[in-house]
C-alpha positions in Angstrom: 9.1 3.6 -35.3 7.1 3.7 -32.0 5.9 0.5 -30.4 2.1 0.3 -30.3 0.1 -0.5 -27.2 -3.4 -0.1 -25.7 -2.0 1.2 -22.4 1.3 2.6 -21.2 1.7 2.1 -17.5 4.4 4.1 -15.7 5.7 2.4 -12.6 6.3 -1.3 -11.8 5.7 -1.2 -8.1 3.0 -2.1 -5.6 0.2 -0.7 -7.8 1.8 -0.9 -11.3 2.5 -4.6 -11.3 -0.9 -5.8 -10.1 -2.6 -3.3 -12.5 -0.6 -4.8 -15.4 -1.6 -8.3 -14.3 -5.3 -7.2 -14.2 -5.1 -5.5 -17.6 -3.3 -8.5 -19.1 -6.1 -10.8 -17.8 -8.6 -8.7 -19.8 -6.6 -8.9 -22.9 -5.4 -5.3 -22.9 -2.0 -4.9 -24.6 0.0 -3.1 -22.0 3.5 -1.6 -21.8 5.0 -1.1 -18.4 7.9 1.3 -18.0 10.1 1.5 -14.9 13.4 3.2 -14.2 14.6 0.4 -12.0 16.2 -2.8 -13.1 13.3 -5.1 -12.1 9.8 -5.0 -10.7 9.2 -3.7 -7.1 12.6 -2.2 -6.7 11.4 1.3 -5.8 9.3 1.7 -2.6 7.6 -1.7 -2.8 10.7 -3.4 -1.5 10.5 -1.2 1.6 7.0 -2.3 2.6 6.7 -4.4 5.7 4.0 -6.7 4.3 0.9 -5.8 6.3 -2.5 -6.2 4.6 -5.6 -4.9 6.2 -9.1 -4.0 5.2 -9.5 -2.4 8.6 -9.8 1.2 7.4 -12.3 3.9 8.3 -13.3 5.0 4.7 -15.4 2.9 2.3 -13.0 3.1 -0.6 -10.1 1.6 1.2 -12.3 -1.0 2.8 -13.7 -2.1 -0.5 -10.4 -2.2 -2.3 -8.5 -3.9 0.5 -11.2 -6.6 1.0 -10.7 -7.6 -2.6 -6.9 -7.5 -2.2 -7.2 -9.9 0.8 -9.2 -12.3 -1.4 -6.4 -12.2 -4.0 -3.5 -12.6 -1.4 -5.3 -15.3 0.6 -6.2 -17.5 -2.4 -3.1 -16.9 -4.5 -1.3 -20.1 -3.6 -4.4 -22.2 -4.1 -5.2 -20.7 -7.5 -1.7 -20.0 -8.9 0.6 -22.3 -6.9 3.1 -19.6 -5.6 3.7 -19.5 -1.8 3.7 -15.7 -1.2 3.9 -16.3 2.5 0.3 -15.2 3.2 -0.3 -15.3 7.0 -3.8 -14.7 8.3 -3.0 -13.2 11.6 -5.4 -10.3 11.8 -4.9 -6.8 12.9 -5.1 -5.9 16.6 -5.5 -2.3 17.8 -5.0 -2.5 21.6 -6.6 0.3 23.6 -5.2 1.9 26.8 -6.9 5.3 26.7 -10.5 6.4 26.3 -9.5 8.5 23.3 -8.6 5.4 21.2 -11.5 3.5 22.5 -14.0 6.2 21.3 -12.1 6.5 18.0 -12.1 2.8 17.2 -15.6 2.1 18.3 -16.8 5.1 16.2 -15.4 3.4 13.1 -17.2 0.0 13.6 -20.6 0.9 12.0 -19.0 1.9 8.7 -16.6 -1.0 8.8 -19.4 -3.5 9.4 -21.6 -1.9 6.8 -19.1 -2.7 4.2 -18.6 -6.3 5.3 -15.5 -6.1 7.4 -15.2 -8.9 10.0 -14.2 -6.8 13.1 -15.3 -6.3 16.7 -14.3 -4.4 19.8 -13.0 -7.1 22.2 -12.2 -7.1 25.9 -8.7 -7.1 27.5 -8.7 -10.8 28.0 -9.3 -11.4 24.3 -6.5 -8.9 23.4 -4.1 -10.8 25.7 -5.1 -14.1 24.0 -4.3 -12.7 20.6 -1.1 -11.1 21.7 0.4 -13.3 24.5 2.5 -11.3 26.9 1.0 -7.9 26.1 1.3 -5.3 28.8 -1.9 -5.6 30.8 -1.5 -2.5 32.9 -4.2 -0.1 31.9 -5.4 -2.3 29.0 -9.0 -1.6 28.2 -9.6 -3.8 25.2 -9.2 -3.2 21.5 -10.5 -3.9 18.0 -9.6 -7.2 16.2 -10.1 -8.0 12.6 -9.1 -11.7 12.2 -9.2 -11.8 8.4 -6.4 -9.3 7.8 -2.9 -10.6 7.5 0.5 -10.3 5.9 2.6 -11.6 3.0 6.1 -11.1 1.5 6.3 -8.0 -0.7 9.3 -9.4 -2.5 7.8 -12.8 -3.2 4.4 -11.3 -4.1 5.9 -8.8 -6.5 7.7 -11.6 -8.3 4.6 -13.7 -8.5 2.4 -10.9 -9.8 5.1 -10.0 -12.4 5.3 -13.6 -13.7 1.5 -13.8 -13.9 1.3 -10.5 -15.8 3.9 -11.7 -18.3 2.1 -15.1 -18.6 -1.1 -13.4 -19.9 0.8 -12.8 -23.1 -0.5 -9.2 -23.2 2.0 -7.3 -21.0 5.6 -6.2 -21.8 7.9 -4.7 -19.2 10.7 -2.3 -20.0 13.2 -1.7 -17.2 16.0 0.8 -16.8 13.9 3.3 -18.8 12.7 6.7 -17.6 9.8 8.7 -19.2 11.2 11.9 -20.6 8.2 13.2 -22.7 4.5 12.6 -22.8 3.1 13.2 -26.2 -0.4 14.6 -26.9 -2.5 15.0 -30.0 -5.4 17.5 -29.8 -5.3 17.3 -26.0 -5.2 13.5 -25.7 -2.2 11.5 -24.7 -0.8 9.4 -27.5 2.5 8.1 -26.3 5.7 8.6 -24.4 9.4 8.8 -25.1 11.9 7.3 -22.7 15.6 7.6 -22.6 15.7 4.6 -24.9 12.5 4.3 -27.0 9.1 5.7 -28.0 5.9 3.9 -27.2 2.4 4.9 -28.4 -1.0 4.3 -26.7 -4.2 6.2 -26.1 -4.1 5.7 -22.4 -1.2 6.4 -19.9 -1.5 5.3 -16.3 0.4 7.2 -13.7 1.6 4.6 -11.1 4.8 6.5 -10.3 4.2 6.9 -6.6 6.5 9.5 -5.0 7.5 10.7 -8.4 4.1 11.4 -9.8 4.6 15.2 -9.6 7.6 14.9 -11.9 5.5 12.8 -14.3 2.6 15.2 -14.2 4.8 18.1 -14.8 5.5 16.7 -18.3 1.9 17.6 -19.2 1.7 20.8 -17.0 -0.3 19.0 -14.2 0.5 19.5 -10.6 -0.3 16.2 -8.9 -0.5 16.6 -5.1 1.8 13.8 -4.1 4.6 14.7 -1.6 7.0 12.0 -0.5 8.1 11.6 3.1 10.2 8.9 4.6 9.5 6.1 7.1 11.8 3.6 8.6 11.3 -0.1 9.2 13.2 -2.9 10.7 13.4 -6.7 11.1 14.6 -8.9 13.9 16.3 -12.3 13.9 13.9 -15.2 13.6 12.5 -16.4 16.9 9.9 -19.1 17.8 6.5 -17.9 16.6 4.4 -16.6 19.5 1.9 -14.2 17.9 0.4 -13.7 14.5 -1.5 -10.4 14.5 -0.2 -7.1 13.4 -0.2 -4.9 16.6 -1.0 -1.3 16.0 -0.6 1.1 18.9 -2.3 4.5 18.1 -1.0 6.3 21.1 1.3 9.2 20.2 4.7 9.8 21.8 7.4 12.4 21.5 8.7 12.3 17.9 6.1 9.8 16.6 2.5 8.9 16.2 1.5 5.3 15.8 3.8 2.3 15.4 3.1 -1.3 14.4 4.7 -4.7 14.2 4.0 -8.4 13.6 5.8 -11.7 13.4 5.9 -13.2 9.9 5.8 -16.7 8.6 9.5 -17.2 9.3 9.4 -15.9 12.9 11.0 -12.4 12.1 9.5 -9.5 14.0 8.9 -6.7 11.4 8.2 -3.2 12.6 7.6 0.4 11.5 6.8 3.8 13.1 5.1 7.0 11.9 7.4 10.0 12.6 5.8 13.2 13.9 6.5 15.7 12.4 6.8 13.9 9.0 10.2 13.7 7.5 9.4 15.2 4.1 11.7 14.6 1.1 13.4 11.7 -0.7 16.3 11.1 1.6 16.4 7.3 2.3 19.4 7.1 4.6 18.7 5.4 7.9 18.7 7.5 11.1 20.1 6.9 14.5 16.8 7.9 16.2 14.6 5.3 14.7 15.6 2.1 16.4 15.8 3.4 20.0 12.5 5.2 19.5 10.5 2.3 18.2 12.2 -0.4 20.3 11.3 1.3 23.5 7.7 1.6 22.5 7.5 -2.0 21.3 9.1 -3.5 24.5 6.7 -1.4 26.6 3.7 -2.9 24.8 5.1 -6.4 24.5 7.9 -7.0 27.1 8.7 -10.4 25.7 10.5 -8.6 22.8 13.3 -7.2 25.1 15.9 -9.8 24.3 15.1 -10.1 20.5 18.0 -8.9 18.4 17.4 -6.6 15.4 18.9 -7.8 12.1 18.6 -4.7 10.0 16.7 -1.4 9.4 15.8 0.5 6.3 14.1 3.6 5.1 11.6 4.1 2.3 9.2 6.7 0.9 5.5 7.2 1.4 3.9 9.0 -1.5 1.6 11.2 0.6 -1.4 13.3 -0.4 -2.7 16.2 1.7 -5.5 14.1 3.3 -3.8 10.7 3.5 -5.9 9.0 0.8 -4.9 7.7 -2.6 -5.6 9.5 -6.0 -7.4 7.4 -8.5 -9.1 8.7 -11.7 -9.0 10.2 -15.1 -7.4 13.6 -15.5 -10.0 16.1 -16.7 -7.5 18.3 -18.5 -5.4 15.7 -20.2 -7.6 13.1 -21.9 -6.4 9.6 -21.6 -4.2 10.2 -18.5 -5.3 8.0 -15.6 -3.8 8.6 -12.1 -3.3 5.7 -9.7 -0.9 7.2 -7.2 -0.4 8.7 -3.7 -1.0 5.5 -1.8 0.4 7.0 1.4 2.3 3.9 2.4 -0.5 1.5 1.7 0.2 0.6 -1.9 1.0 -3.0 -1.1 -2.3 -3.7 0.5 -4.3 -1.6 -1.9 -2.5 -2.6 -5.1 -4.3 -5.9 -6.2 -7.8 -4.6 -5.4 -7.2 -1.2 -7.1 -5.4 -2.9 -10.0 -8.6 -4.7 -11.0 -10.6 -1.4 -10.6 -8.1 0.4 -12.8 -8.4 -2.3 -15.5 -12.2 -2.0 -15.5 -11.8 1.8 -15.8 -9.7 1.3 -18.9 -12.2 -1.2 -20.4 -15.2 0.9 -19.3 -16.7 -1.8 -17.2 -16.8 0.0 -13.8 -19.1 -1.5 -11.2 -21.2 0.3 -8.6 -18.6 -0.7 -5.9 -15.8 0.6 -8.1 -17.6 3.9 -8.4 -17.6 4.3 -4.6 -13.8 3.9 -4.6 -13.2 6.1 -7.6 -15.4 8.9 -6.2 -13.6 8.8 -2.8 -10.1 8.9 -4.4 -10.8 11.5 -7.0 -8.0 13.9 -7.9 -10.6 16.7 -7.7 -11.9 16.1 -4.2 -11.7 18.4 -1.3 -8.3 17.5 0.3 -9.2 19.2 3.5 -10.7 16.1 5.2 -8.4 13.5 6.6 -9.1 9.8 7.0 -9.6 8.8 10.6 -7.6 5.6 10.5 -4.7 6.3 8.1 
């Protein structure tokens, strides 16, 4: 006999776990299914931990500002030290192209309440001591952004979801069938069990296309791989996430910060994208990113790298998430395609998803939902992905 729930949530990662937590807090009986052995063992564990509301589109700004509230107050409210570090995000500028781009985003960012300004070169140097001053024009700085530990956060969110008494997690299970009755979802069958519910949430990330294919839906999520790395711990000397938007051969932007333990954590955006699900590390990544980092912040030249890794970004054609009800399959709700930003979007989006399920959507929620619609025109790209 099938187990009965209000909601079946597929995926216990950066979006799935905080969504389960939010649903549980509203008393929604929720079943979470994940093919891994524990929460956050898919792409969440590859996140580097950056959390910013510094985006160029309203939906991401709104969702991430709420996420920052949750991350920054978590220890005070719930007692878990998730290693939140309020260091801000710094976008240093060396070319007029980036200056024009970043200044152009300021009106929309400020309109939606983001604490951000364009600052001069001296201020940039104060935020990032030792930064290369040659050609430095200034930059944007958003001091309320920060970072936390994806591993510790995921465990804290998982425990909180379970503690609501309304959420059950089922690990080492893969959804094999999605059942429908008169066009509406009514349950799933995994490799182990059947679960019934009138709502199914797709939080499957890079594997959403496979999930959608079970109900003849082609969800435009295409995984590509990005590499990250971490150094040995060194004495803390900067807190901000440094994001250099200048392109270089083989890559676009790159970014790095120093976490609460003194580790330098870094990542780069390959160009062209490395499409597919291959997560083996490459020999190109470290020399490529290290040269760029040392050029920007020469003090890093003697820091030793501890390890590197490679994870998947569930990408959409325009670089923005997909959030909303499927119009062809009643009861199927998509929350996927976070394009590598699931960790920072997850808590804020999780609460919006919970309100979508309980039909309590706010006007701000509606802005996010409209922007991230599955049925939007995917031809427009976000300016600050």
